[in-house]
C-alpha positions in Angstrom: 43.0 -4.2 0.1 40.5 -2.0 -1.8 36.9 -2.2 -0.8 34.3 -1.8 -3.6 31.1 0.1 -2.8 28.0 -2.0 -2.7 26.5 -0.3 -5.8 29.6 -1.1 -7.8 29.4 -4.8 -6.8 25.8 -4.9 -7.8 26.7 -3.3 -11.1 29.4 -6.0 -11.7 27.0 -8.8 -10.9 24.4 -7.2 -13.2 26.9 -7.2 -16.1 28.0 -10.8 -15.5 24.4 -11.9 -15.4 23.6 -9.9 -18.5 26.4 -11.7 -20.4 24.8 -15.1 -19.8 21.2 -14.3 -20.3 19.0 -12.1 -22.6 17.6 -10.3 -19.6 19.0 -9.3 -16.2 17.5 -12.3 -14.6 17.8 -15.8 -16.1 14.6 -17.7 -16.9 15.1 -20.0 -14.0 14.8 -17.0 -11.7 11.4 -16.0 -13.0 9.4 -18.1 -10.5 6.5 -16.7 -8.6 8.6 -16.8 -5.4 11.4 -14.8 -7.0 9.4 -12.3 -9.0 8.1 -10.5 -6.0 11.6 -10.0 -4.7 12.7 -8.8 -8.1 10.0 -6.1 -8.3 10.8 -5.1 -4.7 14.5 -4.7 -5.5 13.9 -2.5 -8.5 11.4 -0.4 -6.5 13.7 0.1 -3.5 16.5 1.1 -5.9 14.4 3.7 -7.6 12.9 5.1 -4.3 16.3 5.3 -2.6 17.0 8.5 -4.4 14.9 10.3 -7.1 13.8 13.6 -8.4 11.0 13.7 -11.0 9.3 16.4 -13.0 5.9 15.4 -14.5 3.0 16.9 -16.4 -0.4 15.3 -15.6 -4.0 15.7 -16.8 -6.1 15.6 -13.6 -9.8 15.7 -13.1 -11.4 18.4 -10.9 -14.9 19.3 -9.7 -17.6 17.0 -8.5 -18.5 14.7 -10.3 -15.2 15.5 -12.1 -16.6 17.4 -15.0 -13.3 19.2 -15.9 -9.6 18.5 -16.2 -6.5 20.6 -15.5 -2.9 20.3 -16.5 -0.8 19.9 -13.4 2.9 20.5 -13.0 4.4 18.0 -10.5 7.7 17.8 -8.7 8.5 14.7 -6.7 11.6 13.8 -4.8 12.5 11.2 -2.2 15.1 9.0 -0.6 14.9 6.0 1.7 12.4 6.9 4.4 11.3 10.3 3.0 9.1 11.4 0.0 7.7 14.8 -1.0 5.4 16.1 -3.7 4.4 19.5 -5.0 1.5 19.9 -7.4 0.8 23.2 -9.1 -2.0 23.7 -11.7 -0.5 25.0 -15.0 -3.7 25.2 -17.1 -7.4 24.6 -16.5 -9.4 23.2 -19.3 -12.9 24.4 -20.1 -15.4 23.5 -17.5 -18.4 21.3 -18.6 -21.4 23.1 -17.1 -24.2 21.0 -15.6 -27.3 21.7 -13.5 -27.2 20.5 -9.9 -30.4 19.6 -8.0 -28.8 21.2 -4.9 -30.0 24.8 -4.8 -26.9 25.8 -2.9 -24.8 24.7 -5.9 -26.0 27.7 -7.9 -26.1 31.5 -7.4 -29.1 33.7 -8.3 -28.1 33.9 -11.9 -27.7 30.2 -12.3 -23.9 30.1 -12.2 -22.6 26.8 -10.8 -20.3 26.7 -7.8 -17.3 24.3 -8.0 -14.3 23.7 -5.8 -11.0 23.0 -7.6 -7.4 22.4 -6.5 -4.9 25.2 -6.9 -2.1 23.4 -5.1 -1.2 20.2 -3.2 1.7 19.2 -1.0 2.6 15.8 0.4 5.2 14.8 2.9 5.7 11.2 3.8 8.3 9.7 6.2 8.6 6.7 8.5 6.6 8.4 11.3 3.7 10.2 9.5 2.0 11.3 6.3 0.8 14.9 5.8 -1.3 16.3 2.9 -2.1 19.9 2.3 -4.9 21.0 -0.1 -5.1 24.5 -1.5 -8.6 25.1 -3.1 -10.6 27.8 -4.6 -14.4 28.1 -5.0 -15.3 29.2 -8.5 -18.6 30.2 -10.2 -19.0 28.9 -13.7 -21.6 30.1 -16.2 -23.5 28.1 -18.8 -20.7 28.6 -21.3 -18.2 26.9 -19.1 -16.4 30.1 -18.2 -15.2 31.0 -14.7 -16.8 34.3 -13.7 -15.5 34.5 -10.2 -13.3 32.7 -7.7 -12.6 32.8 -4.0 -9.5 31.3 -2.4 -10.3 28.9 0.5 -8.4 28.4 3.7 -5.8 25.6 3.2 -6.7 22.2 4.6 -4.1 20.0 6.1 -4.7 16.3 6.8 -2.5 14.3 9.1 -2.1 10.5 9.0 -0.1 7.7 10.6 3.0 6.3 8.8 2.1 4.0 5.8 -1.6 5.2 5.8 -3.5 4.4 2.7 -4.7 7.8 1.6 -1.4 9.8 1.5 0.3 6.8 -0.1 -2.4 6.7 -2.8 -2.1 10.4 -3.5 1.6 10.1 -3.9 2.0 6.8 -5.9 -0.8 7.6 -8.3 1.9 9.5 -10.2 4.5 6.8 -9.8 2.5 3.7 -10.8 1.9 5.0 -14.4 5.7 5.1 -14.9 5.8 1.3 -14.1 7.2 1.4 -10.6 5.8 1.1 -7.0 3.7 -2.1 -7.4 5.7 -4.3 -5.1 4.1 -2.6 -2.0 0.6 -3.6 -3.3 1.2 -7.3 -4.1 1.2 -9.7 -1.2 1.5 -13.0 -3.1 2.3 -14.1 -6.7 0.3 -17.0 -7.9 1.5 -17.6 -11.5 4.1 -16.4 -14.0 4.3 -17.0 -17.7 6.6 -15.4 -20.3 5.6 -14.6 -23.8 7.3 -13.2 -26.9 9.5 -10.2 -26.5 10.2 -10.8 -22.8 6.7 -9.8 -21.8 5.7 -11.6 -18.7 2.1 -12.2 -17.5 1.7 -12.3 -13.7 -1.3 -13.1 -11.5 -1.3 -12.5 -7.8 -3.1 -11.2 -4.7 -2.9 -7.9 -2.9 -4.5 -4.6 -2.2 -5.0 -1.1 -3.7 -4.5 1.5 -0.9 -7.4 0.1 1.1 -8.1 -2.9 3.4 -10.1 -4.6 0.5 -8.2 -7.5 -0.9 -8.3 -8.5 -4.5 -6.7 -10.0 -7.6 -3.8 -8.4 -9.5 -3.0 -9.1 -13.2 0.3 -7.6 -14.4 2.2 -7.4 -17.7 5.9 -6.9 -17.0 8.6 -6.0 -19.5 11.6 -8.2 -18.4 13.8 -6.6 -21.1 13.3 -3.1 -19.5 14.3 -3.8 -15.9 11.0 -5.4 -15.1 8.8 -2.3 -15.8 5.1 -2.9 -15.2 3.5 -2.1 -18.5 -0.1 -2.9 -17.5 -1.8 -3.5 -14.2 -5.4 -4.5 -13.4 -6.9 -4.8 -10.0 -10.3 -6.4 -9.2 -11.6 -6.5 -5.7 -12.8 -9.8 -4.3 -16.4 -10.4 -5.1 -16.3 -8.0 -8.0 -16.5 -8.6 -11.7 -15.3 -5.4 -13.2 -11.8 -4.0 -12.4 -11.6 -1.1 -10.1 -8.2 0.0 -11.3 -6.3 -0.1 -14.7 -2.9 1.4 -15.3 -0.7 1.3 -18.4 2.7 2.7 -19.1 4.2 3.5 -22.6 7.5 4.4 -24.0 10.9 4.1 -22.3 12.9 6.6 -20.3 16.5 5.3 -20.4 18.1 5.9 -17.0 19.8 4.1 -14.1 16.4 2.7 -13.1 14.2 2.4 -16.2 10.9 4.2 -16.2 7.9 4.5 -18.6 7.8 7.7 -20.6 4.1 8.2 -20.0 1.1 6.4 -18.5 -2.3 6.4 -17.0 -3.8 5.8 -13.6 -7.4 4.8 -14.1 -10.2 4.2 -11.6 -13.9 3.6 -12.4 -14.8 7.3 -12.6 -11.4 9.0 -12.3 -8.4 8.9 -14.7 -5.0 10.7 -14.6 -2.6 10.8 -17.6 1.1 11.4 -16.8 4.0 12.4 -18.9 7.6 12.2 -17.6 9.5 15.5 -18.3 12.7 14.8 -16.4 14.2 12.3 -14.0 17.5 12.4 -12.0 18.9 10.0 -9.5 19.2 12.7 -6.8 17.3 14.1 -3.8 16.0 17.6 -4.0 16.6 19.2 -0.6 15.1 22.6 -1.6 11.8 20.9 -2.6 11.8 19.0 0.8 12.2 22.3 2.6 9.5 24.0 0.7 7.0 21.2 1.2 7.7 20.9 4.9 7.0 24.6 5.2 3.7 24.3 3.4 2.4 21.4 5.4 3.6 22.9 8.7 0.9 25.6 8.9 -1.3 25.8 12.0 -4.7 27.4 12.7 -5.9 30.0 11.9 -3.7 30.0 8.7 -5.0 26.5 7.9 -7.5 24.1 9.3 -6.4 20.6 10.4 -8.0 17.2 10.0 -6.1 14.7 12.2 -6.8 11.1 11.2 -4.6 9.9 14.0 -7.4 10.9 16.4 -10.8 9.7 15.4 -14.1 9.0 17.2 -16.0 5.7 17.3 -17.5 6.5 13.8 -14.1 7.1 12.3 -14.5 10.9 12.1 -11.2 12.7 12.6 -10.3 15.5 15.0 -11.0 18.9 13.2 -9.2 22.1 14.2 -10.7 24.9 12.1 -10.0 28.4 13.2 -8.9 28.3 16.9 -5.4 29.8 17.3 -2.7 27.6 18.8 -1.8 28.7 22.3 1.7 30.2 22.4 2.7 28.0 25.3 1.5 24.8 23.6 2.5 22.9 20.5 -0.1 21.5 18.1 0.2 18.1 19.7 -1.2 19.5 23.0 -4.4 20.5 21.3 -5.6 16.9 21.1 -6.3 16.6 24.8 -9.9 18.0 24.8 -10.9 15.5 22.0 -10.7 12.6 24.4 -14.3 13.6 25.2 -16.8 12.2 22.6 -17.7 14.7 19.9 -21.2 16.1 20.3 -21.7 18.2 17.2 -23.7 16.7 14.2 -21.5 15.1 11.6 -22.1 14.5 8.0 -20.5 11.2 6.9 -19.6 10.2 3.4 -16.8 8.9 1.2 -13.3 10.1 1.9 -12.8 12.4 -1.1 -9.0 12.5 -1.0 -8.7 9.2 -2.8 -11.1 10.4 -5.5 -13.0 7.1 -5.7 -10.0 4.7 -5.4 -11.9 2.5 -2.9 -15.3 2.2 -1.3 -13.7 2.8 2.1 -15.8 5.4 4.0 -14.4 8.0 6.3 -16.3 10.9 7.7 -16.0 14.4 6.3 -16.7 17.3 8.5 -18.0 20.5 7.0 -17.3 23.9 8.5 -21.0 24.5 9.2 -21.5 21.2 11.0 -18.4 21.2 13.1 -17.8 23.1 16.4 -14.5 24.9 16.5 -11.9 23.8 19.1 -12.5 27.1 20.9 -16.2 26.2 21.2 -15.3 22.8 22.6 -13.1 24.3 25.2 -15.8 26.8 26.1 -18.2 23.9 26.9 -15.6 22.3 29.2 -15.1 25.4 31.4 -16.3 25.1 35.0 -20.0 26.0 35.6 -19.0 28.0 38.7 -17.1 30.6 36.6 -20.3 32.5 35.6 -21.7 32.3 39.2 -18.5 33.8 40.5 -18.7 36.6 38.0 -22.2 37.4 39.0 -21.3 37.4 42.7 -18.4 39.8 42.1 -20.8 42.1 40.1 -23.3 42.2 43.0 -20.6 43.0 45.5 -19.4 45.9 43.4 -22.9 47.4 43.2 -23.4 47.0 47.0 -20.0 48.8 47.8 -20.9 51.6 45.4 -24.3 52.2 47.0 -22.8 52.3 50.5 -20.1 54.7 49.4 -22.7 57.0 47.7 -24.8 57.1 50.9 -21.8 58.0 53.0 -21.0 60.8 50.6 -24.5 62.2 50.8 -24.5 61.9 54.7 -21.2 63.7 54.9 -22.3 66.6 52.6 -22.5 70.0 54.5 -26.0 71.0 55.4 -27.4 74.3 54.2 
């Protein structure tokens, strides 16, 4: 007896269903209870194996006065996802005067930090994000007159943490996929002309803050999400709006282009290529990039935070040869004593109001300094005693030499 693969059986069921209805799912199946499962099924099918090439227009600078064109490669399979972002072209910078005197040099040029690379690795155990930045000086004409490459920053998170998920899926949502993980409950469903479905429900947007979702779903294009609006509870204006346009005909349908829009931050995405495959070479490259250790990179570990939510920071202390990076967390069981500047977590670029501390290089004590403070106070006293003993021995030896010298 021949056994059919599960994907072949699903395809046969899909064709039978299609023969009896205008869309893959009959109207009776479009209930609030079933819709969430339908979205989840399409998302899981897409994320089980994919390789995507995108172009995106991405803001940079603070408060995002410029944009650059980014070249993105994404790949994944069940349980693993990887992203590589490389700037392809920087647009002209919009110069402005900052009230902070440290933001300008002596000639008035403005200092701005911008991304020159980003790598993301997600799996069932962790999330890791690497940022490559450079500090540039921009003149009043919007021209970059100098640039200095910064030490890469690597952020470590627990599995399913909000920030790395946000950074990855902001390029998937504009293509109409990935919403099932954000919706916890569907309240109402209504279908209009052309198979366009209006959906209202509840959920989150990569933060603990719950809110209301409003979706427009194209039931004739494998339930692509064409428009999504999220409003946090207690708010009037939406904090997120995303739209997808066009249609990329493939095994799992995708939008051809789309937008990911927050209140003061907007990304435009265009799909260049999609394949139902996993890119092993990209996985190897990304894992190599996020695997750096000090002093080649400085680490922010959000798995280890103090009572104020400030993560462990390892800036420039070299990793002991006999220890792995995990062994370096032990000294941080002691409460941090250095002054800390707290503020919004910038990696989400304003996606939520959730606050996480940021630690600047000037405000943070290096790991080596923390270890110095933990050394025994008797070590300096011992060194002083040894020094005195050496001096006494030297004096005694010198006196004996003088006493033994032949007399004239």
